N, C-alpha and C positions, 0 to 999 in steps of 0.2 A: 473377577466374577464376569461371566459372559452375559450378554444381553438376553433378556427374555424373548421367547418366541412370541410374535405378535399376531393374533388372530383378529384383524381389524374388522372382519365381517361377523365375528362372534363365534361361539361354540355352544353346542346343545347336547342334551341327553334324551331328547324326545323326538317322536316322529313329526315330520313337517305338517301333517294334517291335524295335529293336536292343538289345543288352545294356545300352548306356549311354543308352538313349532317355529315361529319366527322371532322368539325372544333371543337376545344377543348373549345370554349367559345360561348356564345349566338351570333347568327348572327346579327351584328350591322345594317345590311341593312333592317331589318324588321321594324325599327322605325326611323323616321326622328327626330333628337334631336338637339335643339339649347340650349346651356347653356353658360352663361357668369358669372364668379365669380368675375369679375372686379379686377383681379390681374394685368392686363395689359390694357392699353388704349392709343391709338394714334389718336389724333383728326384730323390728316391729311391723314391717310392712305385710308379712304373712302372705306374700304373693308367690315367691319362689320356694323358699325353704321353710320347713317346720322345724323349730329348734327345740331339742330336748337337752336342757342344761340345768336341771334342778339340782344336780350334784356336780356342777362345773360351770364353764363359760364358753362362749363362742364369740370370736372377734377377728377383725382384720389384723393382719400382721405385715410389717415391712418386708419387702422382697421383690426383686425384679420379676416382672411377669404377673404379679398379684399373689397374695397368700391369704389363707384363712387358718386360724389357730383354734383348735378344740382343746380345752384344758379341763381335766376333772379335778374335783376336790381331792385333798390328801387323805383318802380313806379307801380301804379295799372295796372293790366293785363299784366305786363311784363312776358315773358314766356321763359322756357328752356325745350328742348326735345331731347331725343335720340330715334331713330327708326332704325330698320334694313334697310339697303340700299334697299333690295328687299323684296317684299311681298311674303314670302316663305312658308306660311301655308294656307291650304284650307280645311275647315271642309266638310266632306263628309259622307253620309249615309254608314254605315258598317265599318267605320274607327274610332277607339277610339282616343281621343286627351286629352292632359294634359297641364296645365299651372300652374306655381308656381313662386312667387317672394317674396323676403323679403325686407321690408323697414327697414332700420337701424335707421333712425332719420328724423324728420321734424322740421322746424323752429317753426311752430305753428300748433295747432290742429284745428283752426277755420279759420283764415284769409288767406287761400290759396286753390287753386284747384289742384287736382292731378288725373291723369288718368294712369292706369297701366294695360296692357293686350295686346290683339290682335286687330288690326283694320287696315282699309285701310290707305294709305298714307294721312295724314291730319296734316298739320303743325299748325293748330289752332283748335284743337279738343275740347277746352273748350268753345270757342265762339259759336260753333255749333257742336252738337254731330257728331262723325264720321258716315258716311253713312252706313258702315258695320263694325261690330266688336263685340267682346265678351271681356269685360274688367271690372275692378274695378275702381270706381271713388269716390273722396271726393270733395264735392262742397264747394265753398267759403260761409262762413256764418253758416256752421253747423259742427258738429263733427261726422258725420256718414260716414262709408264706405258703398257704394252701389254696387250691381252687376247688369250689364246691357248687354243686347243683342240687337243689332241693325241690321236691314236688309233693304236696299234700303231707308235709311233715316227715317225709322219707328221703334219704339221700339216694339220688338216681345217678350220680356221677361225681367222682372226686379224684383229685390228684394232689398228693401231699408233698411237702418240701420242694415246691417248684422253684424256690429261691431262698436265699438266706436273708433274714431280716437284720438290718443294722439301724443305726440312728440317722443314717444319711438318706440321700435321695434314691427313689426307685420308681419306675414307671410300670404299671400293671395294666394289662388289657386282654380282651378276648374278642373273638369273631365267631359268630354263629352263621353257618352256611345256608340256613333256611331249611335244612333237611334233618340232620342228626349230629353234625360235627361241631364241637366247640373247640377252636384253637385258642390257646392262651399264650400270651407274650410277656416277657420280662425285659424291660428296657428296649422294647421294640424288636426283640429277637424271639422267634417262634421257639417255645420251650416244650410244648407237648399238646396233646389233644384228649378230649373226652368225647366219646360217642354214645348217644342215647336218643331214641325217638320219644322217650317218656319225659320230656322237659316240661317245666311249668308253663301253663297256658293262661293263667290268670294275670290280671294287670299287676305290674311291678313299678316301684318307684326307685329313684336314685337315692342311695343312702350311704352315709359315712359315720362310723361309730368308733369311739375309743373308750376303753374301760380300764380303770386302774387295777393292777394285779396285786398290789400290796398297799401299805399305808402312805406311799408317796404319790404325789399327783402325777398323772399320765398326761402327756401332751402329744398331739398329732397336728402337724402343719401340712396343709395341702396346697399344691400349686394350681391344679386345675382338675376338672372332671368332665368327661364327655360321654354321652350315650346317644345312639342313633339306630334307626331301623327303617327299612324300606316300607313305604306305605302300600 
């Protein structure tokens, strides 16, 4: 491994005349970043995640890099969800945005629903799609990961079967260019794009949901989740 390049005088992303112009590192206030590696989790603190597990459970799991495990009860349509307590991201023209999440494992590739991404507060997002959101979903009965954009309860952009769902690892992500283009990535490879100027502009939260597709318990193990947007 080669030695790192050393910028001993610092590196910045802002103009010299700004408040942080002489700061020795990039100004962290330029981008709003939410990242959870699931090294820690407290189901009772209510500060980061709102837990919906009346028909299941949410708990840390062993695994290098941190893991969280969502498990439903063994009943059709039983559901477990984690969502940020606040809807803290808003897509805006002129502001770039990013989302990336890694699924570590699923109980089954077919008989369960999964939704991962940004959407409005919705504790039953599988029964009826969230009114507003940008997210990845896998539907009960198929093995396809789909990309979906919703605004005011209408689909304004979608791309289906962007990847094949398995029980193993997969990384899903998207990049919004701040204008109209949503590029989506599978395992960090650009897979396709959806273009729309009619994207949702209400506040969205980070949410992860798994729902059983039959009488067997569904499980979803997540490695990490990241959402970010230019201020």
